[in-house]
DRENTORKOL-3810 file (N, C-alpha, C; in nm, 4 decimals):
REM DRENTORKOL-3810
@n.u->1.9543; n.v->-5.6625; n.w->-0.3613; ca.u->1.9275; ca.v->-5.5719; ca.w->-0.4697; c.u->1.7823; c.v->-5.5251; c.w->-0.4679
@n.u->1.6942; n.v->-5.6224; n.w->-0.4572; ca.u->1.5525; ca.v->-5.5905; ca.w->-0.4605; c.u->1.5145; c.v->-5.5043; c.w->-0.3402
@n.u->1.5742; n.v->-5.5353; n.w->-0.2243; ca.u->1.5454; ca.v->-5.4579; ca.w->-0.1033; c.u->1.5951; c.v->-5.3135; c.w->-0.1168
@n.u->1.7141; n.v->-5.2957; n.w->-0.1768; ca.u->1.7688; ca.v->-5.1622; ca.w->-0.1968; c.u->1.6776; c.v->-5.0795; c.w->-0.2876
@n.u->1.6262; n.v->-5.1395; n.w->-0.3892; ca.u->1.5380; ca.v->-5.0705; ca.w->-0.4831; c.u->1.4088; c.v->-5.0294; c.w->-0.4131
@n.u->1.3549; n.v->-5.1199; n.w->-0.3334; ca.u->1.2325; ca.v->-5.0893; ca.w->-0.2599; c.u->1.2581; c.v->-4.9753; c.w->-0.1613
@n.u->1.3716; n.v->-4.9773; n.w->-0.0926; ca.u->1.4061; ca.v->-4.8712; ca.w->0.0030; c.u->1.4208; c.v->-4.7383; c.w->-0.0703
@n.u->1.4911; n.v->-4.7370; n.w->-0.1830; ca.u->1.5104; ca.v->-4.6144; ca.w->-0.2603; c.u->1.3765; c.v->-4.5578; c.w->-0.3093
@n.u->1.2920; n.v->-4.6432; n.w->-0.3595; ca.u->1.1600; ca.v->-4.5997; ca.w->-0.4066; c.u->1.0781; c.v->-4.5453; c.w->-0.2901
@n.u->1.0855; n.v->-4.6136; n.w->-0.1758; ca.u->1.0128; ca.v->-4.5693; ca.w->-0.0568; c.u->1.0627; c.v->-4.4315; c.w->-0.0117
@n.u->1.1939; n.v->-4.4131; n.w->-0.0062; ca.u->1.2516; ca.v->-4.2840; ca.w->0.0326; c.u->1.2100; c.v->-4.1761; c.w->-0.0668
@n.u->1.2150; n.v->-4.2073; n.w->-0.1948; ca.u->1.1750; ca.v->-4.1102; ca.w->-0.2976; c.u->1.0284; c.v->-4.0710; c.w->-0.2810
@n.u->0.9420; n.v->-4.1677; n.w->-0.2584; ca.u->0.7998; ca.v->-4.1392; ca.w->-0.2416; c.u->0.7741; c.v->-4.0570; c.w->-0.1146
@n.u->0.8470; n.v->-4.0875; n.w->-0.0080; ca.u->0.8325; ca.v->-4.0100; ca.w->0.1161; c.u->0.8777; c.v->-3.8657; c.w->0.0931
@n.u->0.9924; n.v->-3.8486; n.w->0.0290; ca.u->1.0415; ca.v->-3.7143; ca.w->-0.0011; c.u->0.9441; c.v->-3.6392; c.w->-0.0924
@n.u->0.8900; n.v->-3.7089; n.w->-0.1890; ca.u->0.7927; ca.v->-3.6476; ca.w->-0.2787; c.u->0.6678; c.v->-3.6038; c.w->-0.2023
@n.u->0.6227; n.v->-3.6863; n.w->-0.1102; ca.u->0.5049; ca.v->-3.6528; ca.w->-0.0287; c.u->0.5334; c.v->-3.5321; c.w->0.0618
@n.u->0.6522; n.v->-3.5291; n.w->0.1208; ca.u->0.6900; ca.v->-3.4163; ca.w->0.2068; c.u->0.6969; c.v->-3.2876; c.w->0.1247
@n.u->0.7576; n.v->-3.2927; n.w->0.0076; ca.u->0.7676; ca.v->-3.1745; ca.w->-0.0792; c.u->0.6285; c.v->-3.1272; c.w->-0.1212
@n.u->0.5432; n.v->-3.2207; n.w->-0.1580; ca.u->0.4069; ca.v->-3.1841; ca.w->-0.1969; c.u->0.3337; c.v->-3.1200; c.w->-0.0799
@n.u->0.3535; n.v->-3.1740; n.w->0.0387; ca.u->0.2892; ca.v->-3.1175; ca.w->0.1572; c.u->0.3394; c.v->-2.9758; c.w->0.1833
@n.u->0.4715; n.v->-2.9553; n.w->0.1738; ca.u->0.5293; ca.v->-2.8230; ca.w->0.2000; c.u->0.4810; c.v->-2.7181; c.w->0.0998
@n.u->0.4643; n.v->-2.7574; n.w->-0.0236; ca.u->0.4269; ca.v->-2.6609; ca.w->-0.1265; c.u->0.2764; c.v->-2.6457; c.w->-0.1452
@n.u->0.2014; n.v->-2.7511; n.w->-0.1278; ca.u->0.0618; ca.v->-2.7487; ca.w->-0.1687; c.u->-0.0399; c.v->-2.7329; c.w->-0.0563
@n.u->-0.0008; n.v->-2.7450; n.w->0.0683; ca.u->-0.1030; ca.v->-2.7303; ca.w->0.1716; c.u->-0.1375; c.v->-2.5832; c.w->0.1912
@n.u->-0.2433; n.v->-2.5544; n.w->0.2656; ca.u->-0.2934; ca.v->-2.4167; ca.w->0.2770; c.u->-0.1982; c.v->-2.3246; c.w->0.3529
@n.u->-0.1058; n.v->-2.3784; n.w->0.4290; ca.u->-0.0071; ca.v->-2.2976; ca.w->0.5005; c.u->0.1343; c.v->-2.3253; c.w->0.4509
@n.u->0.1462; n.v->-2.3684; n.w->0.3273; ca.u->0.2751; ca.v->-2.4084; ca.w->0.2728; c.u->0.3597; c.v->-2.2920; c.w->0.2255
@n.u->0.4656; n.v->-2.3254; n.w->0.1580; ca.u->0.5632; ca.v->-2.2279; ca.w->0.1105; c.u->0.5000; c.v->-2.1307; c.w->0.0114
@n.u->0.4157; n.v->-2.1793; n.w->-0.0774; ca.u->0.3522; ca.v->-2.0903; ca.w->-0.1750; c.u->0.2655; c.v->-1.9861; c.w->-0.1052
@n.u->0.1913; n.v->-2.0276; n.w->-0.0052; ca.u->0.1081; ca.v->-1.9351; ca.w->0.0715; c.u->0.1964; c.v->-1.8351; c.w->0.1469
@n.u->0.3078; n.v->-1.8835; n.w->0.2012; ca.u->0.4021; ca.v->-1.7965; ca.w->0.2709; c.u->0.4560; c.v->-1.6879; c.w->0.1779
@n.u->0.4957; n.v->-1.7262; n.w->0.0586; ca.u->0.5494; ca.v->-1.6283; ca.w->-0.0375; c.u->0.4427; c.v->-1.5283; c.w->-0.0790
@n.u->0.3206; n.v->-1.5747; n.w->-0.0960; ca.u->0.2094; ca.v->-1.4858; ca.w->-0.1303; c.u->0.1843; c.v->-1.3854; c.w->-0.0177
@n.u->0.1856; n.v->-1.4337; n.w->0.1048; ca.u->0.1640; ca.v->-1.3458; ca.w->0.2198; c.u->0.2798; c.v->-1.2467; c.w->0.2365
@n.u->0.4002; n.v->-1.2889; n.w->0.2064; ca.u->0.5170; ca.v->-1.2015; ca.w->0.2157; c.u->0.5047; c.v->-1.0872; c.w->0.1144
@n.u->0.4608; n.v->-1.1178; n.w->-0.0065; ca.u->0.4395; ca.v->-1.0139; ca.w->-0.1081; c.u->0.3284; c.v->-0.9188; c.w->-0.0656
@n.u->0.2229; n.v->-0.9716; n.w->-0.0088; ca.u->0.1117; ca.v->-0.8891; ca.w->0.0391; c.u->0.1591; c.v->-0.7966; c.w->0.1508
@n.u->0.2407; n.v->-0.8478; n.w->0.2390; ca.u->0.2954; ca.v->-0.7674; ca.w->0.3481; c.u->0.3805; c.v->-0.6526; c.w->0.2943
@n.u->0.4618; n.v->-0.6796; n.w->0.1951; ca.u->0.5442; ca.v->-0.5748; ca.w->0.1334; c.u->0.4567; c.v->-0.4677; c.w->0.0709
@n.u->0.3520; n.v->-0.5090; n.w->0.0021; ca.u->0.2612; ca.v->-0.4140; ca.w->-0.0623; c.u->0.1913; c.v->-0.3267; c.w->0.0428
@n.u->0.1482; n.v->-0.3891; n.w->0.1513; ca.u->0.0816; ca.v->-0.3149; ca.w->0.2579; c.u->0.1773; c.v->-0.2189; c.w->0.3278
@n.u->0.3037; n.v->-0.2588; n.w->0.3430; ca.u->0.4028; ca.v->-0.1682; ca.w->0.4013; c.u->0.4193; c.v->-0.0428; c.w->0.3168
@n.u->0.4217; n.v->-0.0602; n.w->0.1851; ca.u->0.4324; ca.v->0.0550; ca.w->0.0950; c.u->0.3094; c.v->0.1443; c.w->0.1098
@n.u->0.1917; n.v->0.0849; n.w->0.1154; ca.u->0.0684; ca.v->0.1627; ca.w->0.1330; c.u->0.0694; c.v->0.2392; c.w->0.2652
@n.u->0.1187; n.v->0.1763; n.w->0.3706; ca.u->0.1249; ca.v->0.2421; ca.w->0.5015; c.u->0.2197; c.v->0.3611; c.w->0.4966
@n.u->0.3347; n.v->0.3439; n.w->0.4342; ca.u->0.4303; ca.v->0.4544; ca.w->0.4240; c.u->0.3719; c.v->0.5703; c.w->0.3447
@n.u->0.3016; n.v->0.5406; n.w->0.2357; ca.u->0.2378; ca.v->0.6459; ca.w->0.1565; c.u->0.1296; c.v->0.7174; c.w->0.2385
@n.u->0.0519; n.v->0.6415; n.w->0.3154; ca.u->-0.0523; ca.v->0.7006; ca.w->0.3989; c.u->0.0089; c.v->0.7873; c.w->0.5086
@n.u->0.1206; n.v->0.7437; n.w->0.5657; ca.u->0.1881; ca.v->0.8228; ca.w->0.6683; c.u->0.2404; c.v->0.9543; c.w->0.6114
@n.u->0.2943; n.v->0.9494; n.w->0.4890; ca.u->0.3406; ca.v->1.0729; ca.w->0.4237; c.u->0.2238; c.v->1.1677; c.w->0.4006
@n.u->0.1133; n.v->1.1144; n.w->0.3540; ca.u->-0.0061; ca.v->1.1959; ca.w->0.3295; c.u->-0.0575; c.v->1.2552; c.w->0.4610
@n.u->-0.0581; n.v->1.1770; n.w->0.5659; ca.u->-0.1017; ca.v->1.2249; ca.w->0.6967; c.u->-0.0115; c.v->1.3381; c.w->0.7463
@n.u->0.1183; n.v->1.3217; n.w->0.7296; ca.u->0.2132; ca.v->1.4253; ca.w->0.7691; c.u->0.1881; c.v->1.5537; c.w->0.6907
@n.u->0.1640; n.v->1.5385; n.w->0.5609; ca.u->0.1349; ca.v->1.6545; ca.w->0.4763; c.u->0.0073; c.v->1.7248; c.w->0.5219
@n.u->-0.0945; n.v->1.6483; n.w->0.5536; ca.u->-0.2202; ca.v->1.7068; ca.w->0.6007; c.u->-0.2042; c.v->1.7736; c.w->0.7369
@n.u->-0.1225; n.v->1.7146; n.w->0.8244; ca.u->-0.0960; ca.v->1.7771; ca.w->0.9543; c.u->-0.0277; c.v->1.9127; c.w->0.9363
@n.u->0.0674; n.v->1.9188; n.w->0.8442; ca.u->0.1355; ca.v->2.0461; ca.w->0.8169; c.u->0.0377; c.v->2.1476; c.w->0.7595
@n.u->-0.0515; n.v->2.1021; n.w->0.6733; ca.u->-0.1533; ca.v->2.1900; ca.w->0.6155; c.u->-0.2448; c.v->2.2450; c.w->0.7258
@n.u->-0.2851; n.v->2.1602; n.w->0.8179; ca.u->-0.3702; ca.v->2.2038; ca.w->0.9293; c.u->-0.2972; c.v->2.3073; c.w->1.0135
@n.u->-0.1706; n.v->2.2782; n.w->1.0453; ca.u->-0.0925; ca.v->2.3728; ca.w->1.1258; c.u->-0.0814; c.v->2.5078; c.w->1.0567
@n.u->-0.0550; n.v->2.5070; n.w->0.9265; ca.u->-0.0403; ca.v->2.6345; ca.w->0.8553; c.u->-0.1729; c.v->2.7094; c.w->0.8477
@n.u->-0.2833; n.v->2.6371; n.w->0.8379; ca.u->-0.4142; ca.v->2.7036; ca.w->0.8351; c.u->-0.4503; c.v->2.7628; c.w->0.9713
@n.u->-0.4002; n.v->2.7040; n.w->1.0780; ca.u->-0.4288; ca.v->2.7564; ca.w->1.2111; c.u->-0.3465; c.v->2.8815; c.w->1.2412
@n.u->-0.2355; n.v->2.9002; n.w->1.1727; ca.u->-0.1445; ca.v->3.0090; ca.w->1.2032; c.u->-0.1533; c.v->3.1239; c.w->1.1026
@n.u->-0.1613; n.v->3.0930; n.w->0.9760; ca.u->-0.1459; ca.v->3.1934; ca.w->0.8710; c.u->-0.2803; c.v->3.2398; c.w->0.8152
@n.u->-0.3093; n.v->3.3692; n.w->0.8329; ca.u->-0.4326; ca.v->3.4250; ca.w->0.7763; c.u->-0.4245; c.v->3.4296; c.w->0.6246
@n.u->-0.3045; n.v->3.4534; n.w->0.5716; ca.u->-0.2865; ca.v->3.4562; ca.w->0.4258; c.u->-0.3178; c.v->3.3185; c.w->0.3658
@n.u->-0.2785; n.v->3.2150; n.w->0.4343; ca.u->-0.3059; ca.v->3.0776; ca.w->0.3872; c.u->-0.4565; c.v->3.0503; c.w->0.3895
@n.u->-0.5233; n.v->3.0931; n.w->0.4954; ca.u->-0.6685; ca.v->3.0751; ca.w->0.5049; c.u->-0.7372; c.v->3.1488; c.w->0.3907
@n.u->-0.6928; n.v->3.2700; n.w->0.3643; ca.u->-0.7527; ca.v->3.3487; ca.w->0.2562; c.u->-0.7311; c.v->3.2818; c.w->0.1209
@n.u->-0.6094; n.v->3.2320; n.w->0.0976; ca.u->-0.5804; ca.v->3.1662; ca.w->-0.0308; c.u->-0.6687; c.v->3.0427; c.w->-0.0497
@n.u->-0.6835; n.v->2.9617; n.w->0.0554; ca.u->-0.7676; ca.v->2.8409; ca.w->0.0465; c.u->-0.9130; c.v->2.8802; c.w->0.0226
@n.u->-0.9601; n.v->2.9831; n.w->0.0924; ca.u->-1.0991; ca.v->3.0272; ca.w->0.0744; c.u->-1.1231; c.v->3.0729; c.w->-0.0687
@n.u->-1.0269; n.v->3.1436; n.w->-0.1239; ca.u->-1.0425; ca.v->3.1920; ca.w->-0.2614; c.u->-1.0378; c.v->3.0772; c.w->-0.3629
@n.u->-0.9431; n.v->2.9857; n.w->-0.3448; ca.u->-0.9248; ca.v->2.8783; ca.w->-0.4433; c.u->-1.0326; c.v->2.7704; c.w->-0.4336
@n.u->-1.0583; n.v->2.7235; n.w->-0.3132; ca.u->-1.1511; ca.v->2.6110; ca.w->-0.2979; c.u->-1.2970; c.v->2.6540; c.w->-0.2976
@n.u->-1.3251; n.v->2.7660; n.w->-0.2354; ca.u->-1.4643; ca.v->2.8036; ca.w->-0.2151; c.u->-1.5062; c.v->2.9228; c.w->-0.3002
@n.u->-1.4170; n.v->2.9664; n.w->-0.3909; ca.u->-1.4460; ca.v->3.0739; ca.w->-0.4861; c.u->-1.4969; c.v->3.1987; c.w->-0.4149
@n.u->-1.4352; n.v->3.2336; n.w->-0.3037; ca.u->-1.4746; ca.v->3.3522; ca.w->-0.2277; c.u->-1.3938; c.v->3.4721; c.w->-0.2773
@n.u->-1.4465; n.v->3.5913; n.w->-0.2521; ca.u->-1.3760; ca.v->3.7128; ca.w->-0.2921; c.u->-1.4035; c.v->3.8234; c.w->-0.1921
@n.u->-1.3200; n.v->3.9260; n.w->-0.1983; ca.u->-1.3349; ca.v->4.0412; ca.w->-0.1095; c.u->-1.4430; c.v->4.1328; c.w->-0.1646
@n.u->-1.4924; n.v->4.2239; n.w->-0.0789; ca.u->-1.5895; ca.v->4.3235; ca.w->-0.1234; c.u->-1.5248; c.v->4.4118; c.w->-0.2294
@n.u->-1.6055; n.v->4.4525; n.w->-0.3250; ca.u->-1.5616; ca.v->4.5403; ca.w->-0.4344; c.u->-1.4501; c.v->4.4786; c.w->-0.5186
@n.u->-1.4410; n.v->4.3475; n.w->-0.5205; ca.u->-1.3392; ca.v->4.2797; ca.w->-0.5998; c.u->-1.4057; c.v->4.2195; c.w->-0.7227
@n.u->-1.3407; n.v->4.2304; n.w->-0.8360; ca.u->-1.3926; ca.v->4.1738; ca.w->-0.9590; c.u->-1.3136; c.v->4.0465; c.w->-0.9901
@n.u->-1.3848; n.v->3.9411; n.w->-1.0206; ca.u->-1.3217; ca.v->3.8133; ca.w->-1.0507; c.u->-1.3390; c.v->3.7847; c.w->-1.1988
@n.u->-1.2309; n.v->3.7486; n.w->-1.2641; ca.u->-1.2351; ca.v->3.7120; ca.w->-1.4035; c.u->-1.2146; c.v->3.5622; c.w->-1.4158
@n.u->-1.3012; n.v->3.4975; n.w->-1.4902; ca.u->-1.2905; ca.v->3.3527; ca.w->-1.5101; c.u->-1.2389; c.v->3.3304; c.w->-1.6518
@n.u->-1.1286; n.v->3.2605; n.w->-1.6626; ca.u->-1.0670; ca.v->3.2326; ca.w->-1.7921; c.u->-1.0949; c.v->3.0882; c.w->-1.8267
@n.u->-1.1595; n.v->3.0667; n.w->-1.9390; ca.u->-1.1893; ca.v->2.9310; ca.w->-1.9843; c.u->-1.0978; c.v->2.8962; c.w->-2.0997
@n.u->-1.0449; n.v->2.7789; n.w->-2.0937; ca.u->-0.9579; ca.v->2.7308; ca.w->-2.2012; c.u->-1.0381; c.v->2.6381; c.w->-2.2918
@n.u->-1.0150; n.v->2.6496; n.w->-2.4187; ca.u->-1.0853; ca.v->2.5644; ca.w->-2.5158; c.u->-1.0027; c.v->2.4469; c.w->-2.5552
END
């Protein structure tokens, strides 16, 4: 009886130590789950960056081909205008 109790306690303590090691060490399960979440977040960021890059590539292509697009960008971003053109600025209150 006494030996069985000692064996059971020993097995329980060993299992407890193994579980603590798996969860609490620097490369344990908790760290793995944290890294997995970080990886998912970074994947989303990469996909968003790839979409933005694709959009910018299309913008570059259209600026290289279309004179109307170049003119529109020059007018909107750089406030340029044609000769003898009057520009009206509307301010909202």
